[in-house]
N, C-alpha and C positions, 0 to 999 in steps of 0.2 A: 123312659128307659127302664128295662128290667133290672132287678137286683142281681148283682154278680153271683153266679153259681160257681163255687170253687171246687174243682175235682182234680187237684194236683197235690194231694196230701203226701204222695210218695216223695215229692221234692222237698216240701216244707208244710207242716200242718198249719192251717189258718182257718178262721181266726183263732187266736190263742184264748184260753180261758181268762176271764177278767182277773182272776187271782194272780196270774203271771205278771201282768203289767203292774198290779198293785204291789207285788213283792219287789219288783225291780225299782219302782219309785221309792218305796220304803228304804231299800238298800242305799239308794242315792242320797236320800235325805238324812238317814240315821246311822249309816255305817259305811260312808263313802271313802274309806281309807284303804291302804294296802294291807291285806291279810299277811300275817307273819313278818311284818316289817316294823314292829314297835309294840310296846306294852300299854300304849294309851287306849282310851275307851273305844275310839273309832276303829282302830286297827283290830282290837280284840273282837269287836262286834262283827267286822267283816270275816274274821277267822271263824267265828261261830257259825256263820252262814255256810261256809265251805265244809265244816265238820258235819253239819246237819244234812247237807246235800249228799256228801259222801256216804253217810250212814243210810240214807234213804235208798240210794242206788245199790248199796251192798245188800240191803234187804230184798230189793227187787230181783237181783240176779243171784241170790243165795251165796253171796261172797262172805267168807268167814271174817276177814279182816278188811275193814273199809280203807285202811292205808294202802292196800294193794290197788286202789283206783287212782289213776292220774287223770286230772282234768285236761282236756285239749280244746282247741277251737272248733273241731268238727271230727267226723269219722275219718276223713282223709288224713289228717295229721296223725290220728291214732293208728291207722293202718301203716303209715310210713314209719312211725316209731316202732311198731311191732316187727315189721319186715326188715328194716335196715338195722334195727337193734339186735336182731337174732342171727341173720344169715351172714356167712363168711364165704370166702373164696372156695369154689368147688362143691358147695352144697347143692342138693337136689330138692325141688319143691313139687308137691302135688297140688294142683288147683283144678278149677272147673271152667267150663265154657260160659257159665252164667256170671262171671265176676265183673265187677265195676272197674273202670279205669283206675280207680284209687288203689286197686290191687294190681292190676295188670301193668300199669306204667312203672311203679317201683320195682316190680319183678323184672321187667324188661330192662330197666336201668341197671340193675345188678347183674343181669345176664351179660350186658354189654361191658360193664366196667369191672366185674369181679369173676366172671366166668361161671356163675351159677347155671343150673339147668332147670327147666320147668316143663312139666306135663300138664296141659290143660285138658282135663278129661271131658269127653263128649257127653251130652245129655240128650234124652229123647225129646219128642215133640211136646211133652208135658213138662219139660225142664228137670227131669229126674235122672239121677245117676244109677248105674249098676254097681252095687257095693262090691261085687266080685272084681270089677275093673279097678276099683280103688285099691283093693287088696293086691292085685297083680301089678300095680304101678309102683309099689315100694321098691327101693333099691337100698343097698348097704349105706349109701350116703344121703338118704332122704332125711332132711333136717326138719321140714315143716310141711304141714297139710293146711291149706287155706280154702275156706268155702264161705259163700254168702249164705246166711240162714234162709233168706228168701230173696229171690231174684227181683230186681227193681224193674224188669221188663215183663216177666212172665207171672209173677206172683207165686211161683212154685216154692214149696217149702222142702228143704233138704233134711234128711234124718241125721241131724248133727250129733245126736247121742251115739248112733251106730258108727258114724265116721270118727267120732272121738274115741270110741273103743278101739277101732283099727289103728288110729294114730298112736294111742297109748301102748298097744301091743307091740308096735314096731319102734317105740322109743322116740317118736317124732313129736315136735311141738305142734299143737293144734290151735290155729287162729280162726276165729269166727267173725265175719262181718255182719253185725246186727243192725245195719242201717235201716232195713225194712221190717225188722221184727221186734226191736226193743219197744216195749209198751203195748204190743199186741199179740205176742207169742210168749209162752212160758219159757224162761231161760234159767237153768240151774248149772252154774259152771262146774260144780263138783260132780254131779251125777252124769253130766254130759262130757266130762273130761276135757273141758275147755281150758287151755292154758292162757290164751290171750283173747279178750273180747273187746272189739272196737264198736262203739255205739255213738249215735248222734243225740244231741239234746233237742234239736229243733223239729224232729219228725214225730214219731209215735209217743215220745215222752212229753210233748206239748210245750217245750221250753223255747227260748228265743234262739235265733241264729247266733253263731259264734260260741256255741257250747257243745260239749261232747266229752268222751273219755275213753280210757283204755284200762281194762282190768289186766293185771300182770300177775300170773301165778307166783306164789312165794318161792317156788323152786327155780324160777328164772331170774337172771340178772341181765337185763338188756343194756346195751350200750346206749346212753342218752342221745337223742337226736339233736337236742339243743343244750348248750352249756351257758351258764350265766348265774346271775344272782338268785338266791333262794331265801335269804334271810337267816340261813342256818349254816354253821361250819364255815363262816366267811373267811377264816384264817387259812383255809386249805386252797391249794391251787386247783385241785381236782373237784369235780362235781360231788356233792355229798352222797354218801352211801345210803342214808336213811330215806325211807319212803314216806310220803310221795314226793319229797323235795327233789330227789334224784331226777325226777322226770317232769318237774314243773318249774323250770327256770323262768324268771321274769314275773312281772305283775300278772296276777290271775284276773279273769273277767268275773269279779265278785258280783257285780250287778246282774250279769247274765246268769251266773250260777244261782243267784237268789231266785230268778225267774224259773230256772230249771227245777229247783227244789219244789216250787209251787206246782209246776207241771207234773212232776212225778207224784206229788201228793194227790193231784186230781186224778191221775191214772189209777192210783191205788184205791181211791174212793169209789171209782166205777168198777174196777176189777179187770185185770188183763184178759181173763177168759171171756168175760161178757163183751169187752171191746172187740175181741176177735170174732165172736159169734155174730155180733151186729154187722161188722164189716163184711164177713163172709156171706151173710144173707143178702146184703145189698149187691154184692158181686153176682150172685146167682140171678137176681131179678134183672140186673143189667145185661147179663149174658143171654138170658131168655128173650129179651127184647131185641138185642142187636142181631141175633142169629137170623132174623127175618129180613135183614138188609141184603139185597142182591149183591153177590160177589164178595161178601165179607168173609174174613177169616179171623177167628179169635185165636189168640196165642196163649200158650200155657196149659195148665190143667183143664180137663174137660169139665163140663157142668156137673156139679155134685161132688167134685173132688176137693180136697183141701187146697186152700190158697190164702194169701193175704189180700188186702183190699185193693188189688190192682187188676184191671182188665185192659189188655192191650189188643189192638186189632189193626188189620189192613183191609182196604177195599180195592179189589182188582181195578186197575186203570186210574186210581186216584192217588194223588200225592198226599202223604200224611200231613205235611205242613199246611197244605191248602185246606184240608179238612179242619184242622185245629184253628186256622185263621177264620173260616166261616163260622165256626162255633163261637169264637170269641167276639167277632165284630157284629155278627147278626143276632146272636142269641145270648151274649154275655156269659158264656160258659168257658171256664178256664180249664184246659187240659194240656197235656204235654205231647209234642210230636218230635220225631227225629230218631236218633240212635240212643238217647238216654244214657250216654257215657258208658255203654256196654256193647261195643261192637262184636265181641265174641259171642254174646247171646244172640245177636241179630244174625251173625254168620251161621250159628247152629240152627236158627229158624228160617234161614234163607230169606231174610228181610233186610240184608245189609244195604241193598241198593234203594229200597223203598222207604226204609224206616217204618215206624208204626205210630199210631195214636194211642196214648195211654191215659185212661181215666182212672183216678185213684180216690177212693172214699176215705173219710176220716171218722173220728170219734163222734162228731156231731152231724154227719151226713144222714139223710133221711130217704125214705122211699119216694117222697115227693121230688127230691133232687134227682133221683134216678129217672123218674117219670119225665121230668123236664128234659133231661139229656136224651132220652129215647124219643120224645116228641120232636126234638130238634133234628136228630139223626133221621127220623122218618120223613120229615119235611124236606131235608136236604137230599137224601139218597134212597129213601124207602121204595120208590116206584121202579126205578130202573138201575139204581146204583150209580147214576151220574146226575149232575146238576143240569 
């Protein structure tokens, strides 16, 4: 049997750097206590891991005060914290058709329960917005602008700096979903006017599942999503006002965060710009090869344009799940098929009924990996587009 070829890094990066597992094991063995829940050596050791990880993330995203980062279990929790902690009855939100359900479902919940209104702005075939349409969408009650930095279906990259400028000029809170960009695209919360940045630990930052975070601008005071023990101000009935305790109720995943710290350090040692360049080059090779498949349609930015390490496609007359099944069972190639939790983007691309196959490269992917994927697709569909 062939060795597994993993091309599903947009879901979770794998395999993790050896340093990640080593850091997690060390945390279990040497500092396996509750951070912030005691002054004994084990608790203090766990606390130091969290401090170091927060500082490393602050440096990566150009965040002035590391205490403005709250650790979460994933991007979904971070987005729920940001959306539900900011919006109130009657607010208006500007978002886009490329959003993940982790944005759409909280917004639709608040639309139903609190009467907020939402505009999901259309994108073109390459997944790009018209900034003029963003400008025209603002209303007097626009409270928040939300966008994904990069689409998890299309790989398109939105101009978050320009969108942030528009949000700031209208006094709106700007929330960025960095699920597909953290670790592979440059992010500077200050220069991009980002008020809230939700990010995962388990994708481009190379950490384990169950890690992520939310940057919260010091000018904002979100209503906490979860209330409970923090190890601080225990005499008060209300959640502490001090950060990050206000947003980190309960025991933190110190072992996972130790792995996240190691992953972030690995990303920094390679360099975000170099990672993006390598992944972009692989997408170009993959696109060049796939275009020869009869009946294929590539989604997102055209060849040569900017994108993250994602290439999604459909083949006329073929079911996306069946394509992924054949790649997995016959060639040991792992890709993702279906709607990718982003039905709005599929609606924009007219692929809501068919779904799509998504191949996504990662930091350790190679041209040999891409060649193997192309060889398999050629054998399966290269002659007639059908098996």
